[in-house]
C-alpha positions as MATLAB code, in Angstrom:
seq = 'DKLREVQDGHDGTWVAHPGLIPVAREVFDEHMKTPNQIDKQIYLNDLITRRDLSCVPKGECSEKGFRDNIRIGFQYLNAWLNGNGCVPINNLMEDTATAEISRAQIWQQLHFGVWLNNDKQVTKKYFFKILDEEVTKFKNNNKFEETKKIFTELCTSEELIDFLTLKCYDAL';
ca = [
     101.696  129.852  155.177;
      99.040  128.344  157.437;
     100.849  125.003  157.549;
     104.106  126.768  158.517;
     102.274  128.767  161.188;
     100.669  125.769  162.849;
     103.909  123.771  162.672;
     105.785  126.700  164.251;
     103.426  126.589  167.243;
     100.842  129.254  166.485;
      97.509  128.685  168.214;
      95.568  130.629  165.598;
      95.977  132.648  162.459;
      94.868  135.732  160.552;
      93.011  135.604  157.268;
      92.392  138.437  154.818;
      88.782  137.509  154.160;
      86.109  135.533  156.049;
      85.871  133.167  153.076;
      89.363  131.890  153.916;
      88.437  130.782  157.435;
      87.486  127.228  156.365;
      90.811  126.820  154.547;
      92.838  127.965  157.562;
      90.681  125.979  160.001;
      91.209  122.770  158.025;
      95.001  123.106  158.250;
      94.920  123.959  161.969;
      92.422  121.193  162.803;
      94.608  118.632  161.043;
      97.884  119.662  162.694;
      96.847  121.079  166.076;
      95.341  118.359  168.255;
      95.210  120.337  171.515;
      93.509  123.641  172.466;
      96.892  125.419  172.370;
     100.529  124.691  171.574;
     102.167  126.226  174.628;
     104.273  123.089  174.962;
     105.758  123.667  171.498;
     108.643  126.081  171.964;
     111.034  127.382  169.361;
     114.251  128.489  170.976;
     115.479  131.461  169.019;
     118.521  132.057  171.203;
     120.415  129.616  169.020;
     119.257  131.310  165.812;
     119.095  135.048  166.476;
     121.617  137.053  168.462;
     121.330  140.447  170.147;
     123.501  141.856  167.346;
     121.070  140.475  164.752;
     118.238  142.425  166.368;
     120.110  145.719  166.453;
     121.746  145.717  163.026;
     120.617  147.972  160.216;
     119.222  146.093  157.232;
     121.569  145.812  154.282;
     120.788  147.370  150.932;
     119.722  150.769  149.779;
     116.750  152.965  150.477;
     115.071  153.909  147.235;
     113.135  156.934  146.103;
     110.452  154.537  144.840;
     110.141  152.965  148.295;
     109.959  156.398  149.941;
     107.249  157.513  147.498;
     105.350  154.225  147.929;
     105.412  154.618  151.722;
     104.018  158.131  151.467;
     101.294  157.194  149.004;
     100.240  153.957  150.710;
     100.387  155.409  154.233;
      98.349  158.435  153.175;
      95.769  156.398  151.248;
      95.213  153.996  154.108;
      94.971  156.746  156.708;
      92.464  158.606  154.537;
      90.375  155.451  154.118;
      90.514  154.788  157.877;
      89.338  158.314  158.645;
      86.474  157.677  156.235;
      85.429  154.468  157.993;
      87.257  151.726  156.069;
      89.531  149.432  158.067;
      91.098  147.614  155.153;
      91.549  148.935  151.669;
      92.668  147.587  148.298;
      95.820  149.486  147.270;
      97.927  148.358  144.293;
      95.907  145.123  144.070;
      96.752  144.209  147.683;
      94.466  144.296  150.703;
      96.129  146.732  153.104;
      95.336  147.417  156.737;
      96.678  149.382  159.676;
      99.842  147.269  159.860;
     100.899  148.358  156.380;
     100.234  152.009  157.187;
     102.215  151.658  160.443;
     105.193  150.210  158.581;
     105.004  152.941  155.934;
     104.861  155.861  158.337;
     107.456  154.365  160.719;
     109.912  153.952  157.834;
     109.280  157.536  156.720;
     109.770  158.775  160.303;
     112.982  156.786  160.675;
     114.374  157.986  157.347;
     113.598  161.591  158.325;
     114.916  161.179  161.857;
     118.252  159.750  160.675;
     118.596  161.792  157.469;
     118.860  158.727  155.245;
     120.272  159.133  151.733;
     118.167  157.593  148.988;
     119.418  155.939  145.824;
     118.676  159.156  143.889;
     121.373  160.982  145.938;
     118.721  162.942  147.848;
     118.785  163.110  151.625;
     115.487  162.634  153.404;
     114.843  165.966  155.096;
     111.583  167.652  156.060;
     111.832  169.830  152.966;
     112.266  166.753  150.744;
     109.452  164.933  152.559;
     107.022  167.825  151.964;
     108.002  168.019  148.287;
     107.378  164.303  147.710;
     104.248  164.318  149.902;
     102.732  167.068  147.743;
     103.653  165.226  144.534;
     102.250  161.896  145.702;
      98.984  162.922  147.371;
      97.803  165.567  144.904;
      95.902  162.865  143.010;
      93.760  162.278  146.121;
      92.711  165.942  146.607;
      89.075  165.114  145.905;
      88.975  162.469  148.638;
      86.763  163.188  151.620;
      88.835  164.428  154.612;
      91.899  165.099  152.408;
      93.230  168.088  154.381;
      92.611  166.410  157.723;
      94.419  163.279  156.527;
      97.360  165.309  155.238;
      97.677  167.173  158.540;
      97.603  163.999  160.647;
      99.883  162.046  158.294;
     102.399  164.903  158.313;
     102.437  164.962  162.112;
     102.876  161.187  162.272;
     105.843  161.319  159.907;
     107.602  164.457  161.167;
     107.118  164.380  164.960;
     110.244  164.660  167.111;
     109.443  161.369  168.855;
     107.847  158.400  167.116;
     104.142  158.493  167.947;
     103.056  155.152  169.410;
     100.283  154.188  167.033;
      98.903  156.057  164.065;
      95.208  155.525  164.748;
      95.529  157.107  168.216;
      96.107  160.439  166.472;
      92.949  159.907  164.414;
      90.282  159.318  167.048;
      89.603  163.020  167.585;
      88.996  163.371  163.831;
      86.301  160.683  163.773;
];
């Protein structure tokens, strides 16, 4: 991944752990000989069209994916409210980006009334049913009720809220 990034023109990279900095630095030092790569341009106009950017992804929305988004988004938000900025969930190191994707997908599925592969339509009633089923196991977590309230607002608001952590600052 780091080799692809530097060859695509990235000036820097993200690593999941400070111990990986030397590995990433070695790849960038070998392939990036200048302070930046502003001269290296990838022209996407030939590859991606306006239609490509506005199309709906192909495939189906699954109940498993909906449940995963609820569980992962809730767990991360709860950890964040308790002072942890990245959290191991399902043997992966998750951060705010994952929680943003999870809650944005939930919001979008609710907003557009998506039908899942279990023949259930995503409605507020269905969301609350699955939310209760998925987060019950975390009831003993510190700030559980506060997390549930904020997560619910993030997922069910009329307009998509810009960034999930903005809703959390008052709770800190």
